[in-house]
C-alpha positions as CSV (number, residue, x, y, z in Angstrom):
1,X,0.0,0.0,0.0
2,X,2.8,2.4,0.8
3,X,4.7,1.6,-2.4
4,X,1.6,2.5,-4.5
5,X,1.2,5.8,-2.7
6,X,4.9,6.8,-3.2
7,X,4.7,5.7,-6.8
8,X,1.7,7.9,-7.3
9,X,3.5,10.9,-5.8
10,X,6.5,10.4,-8.1
11,X,4.2,10.1,-11.2
12,X,2.3,13.2,-10.2
13,X,5.5,15.2,-9.9
14,X,6.8,13.9,-13.2
15,X,3.7,14.6,-15.2
16,X,3.1,18.0,-13.6
17,X,6.5,19.1,-14.5
18,X,6.2,17.7,-18.0
19,X,2.7,19.0,-18.5
20,X,3.6,22.6,-17.4
21,X,6.7,22.5,-19.7
22,X,4.6,21.4,-22.7
23,X,2.0,24.0,-21.8
24,X,4.7,26.8,-21.8
25,X,5.9,25.7,-25.3
26,X,2.4,25.5,-26.7
27,X,1.3,28.8,-25.2
28,X,4.3,30.6,-26.5
29,X,3.8,29.0,-30.0
30,X,0.2,30.2,-29.9
31,X,1.3,33.7,-29.0
32,X,3.7,33.7,-31.9
33,X,1.1,32.4,-34.4
34,X,-2.0,34.2,-33.3
35,X,-0.8,37.5,-32.0
36,X,2.6,37.9,-33.6
37,X,5.2,40.1,-32.1
38,X,5.8,42.5,-35.0
39,X,9.4,43.6,-35.0
40,X,10.2,41.2,-32.2
41,X,9.2,38.0,-34.1
42,X,12.9,36.8,-34.3
43,X,13.3,37.3,-30.6
44,X,10.0,35.5,-30.0
45,X,11.2,32.6,-32.2
46,X,14.4,32.4,-30.2
47,X,12.5,32.2,-27.0
48,X,10.4,29.4,-28.4
49,X,13.6,27.5,-29.4
50,X,15.0,28.0,-25.9
51,X,11.8,26.7,-24.3
52,X,11.8,23.6,-26.5
53,X,15.5,22.9,-25.7
54,X,14.9,23.5,-22.0
55,X,12.0,21.1,-22.1
56,X,14.0,18.4,-23.9
57,X,16.9,18.8,-21.5
58,X,14.6,18.6,-18.5
59,X,12.9,15.4,-19.8
60,X,16.4,13.8,-20.2
61,X,18.0,15.2,-17.1
62,X,15.5,16.6,-14.6
63,X,17.8,18.5,-12.2
64,X,19.7,20.3,-15.0
65,X,16.5,21.1,-16.9
66,X,14.8,22.3,-13.7
67,X,17.7,24.6,-13.1
68,X,17.5,25.9,-16.6
69,X,13.8,26.7,-16.1
70,X,14.6,28.5,-12.9
71,X,17.4,30.5,-14.5
72,X,15.0,31.4,-17.4
73,X,12.4,32.7,-14.9
74,X,15.0,34.7,-13.0
75,X,16.4,36.1,-16.2
76,X,13.0,37.1,-17.4
77,X,12.3,38.9,-14.1
78,X,15.7,40.7,-14.2
79,X,15.2,42.0,-17.7
80,X,11.6,42.8,-17.4
81,X,11.7,44.5,-14.0
82,X,14.3,46.9,-15.3
83,X,11.6,48.4,-17.6
84,X,8.7,48.7,-15.3
85,X,7.7,47.0,-12.0
86,X,4.4,45.2,-12.4
87,X,2.7,42.1,-11.0
88,X,2.1,40.9,-14.5
89,X,5.8,40.2,-14.9
90,X,5.9,38.2,-11.7
91,X,2.8,36.2,-12.8
92,X,4.4,35.6,-16.2
93,X,7.6,34.2,-14.7
94,X,5.7,32.0,-12.1
95,X,5.2,29.0,-14.5
96,X,8.9,28.9,-15.3
97,X,9.8,28.8,-11.6
98,X,7.1,26.2,-11.0
99,X,8.3,24.0,-13.8
100,X,11.8,24.1,-12.5
101,X,10.8,23.4,-9.0
102,X,8.7,20.4,-10.1
103,X,11.5,18.9,-12.1
104,X,13.9,19.2,-9.3
105,X,11.4,17.9,-6.7
106,X,10.8,14.9,-8.9
107,X,14.5,14.2,-9.2
108,X,15.0,14.5,-5.4
109,X,12.0,12.3,-4.7
110,X,13.2,9.6,-7.1
111,X,16.7,9.6,-5.6
112,X,15.2,9.3,-2.1
113,X,13.0,6.4,-3.1
114,X,16.0,4.7,-4.9
115,X,18.1,5.0,-1.7
116,X,15.3,3.6,0.4
117,X,14.9,0.6,-1.9
118,X,18.6,-0.1,-1.8
119,X,18.8,0.4,2.0
120,X,22.1,2.4,1.6
121,X,22.8,5.2,4.1
122,X,25.0,8.1,3.1
123,X,27.0,8.1,6.4
């Protein structure tokens, strides 16, 4: 009974992180296609490529990809807050931070479960 509960927690963390990362990519693609960015289309396309690469890296290596998402969120806040302080910028960066946190939490949870199964202590 305990194993199935822990398995569910790991799967929830995994699919939440993957789902949010896919949502970010699709949302940014829809913004590019439907709204367009005018003179900033090249920059918007580069952001889309960065999001796709970060998602692929996170799916292959969760802690590194999670760190990339957190760095992307921090970078977005640093560059956008220099222009004008607004709650909208914080809300826009929140999914990036959340995705990074979920990827890292999944990795840490999987490592903890792996050590418990092996019965190995770090000390």
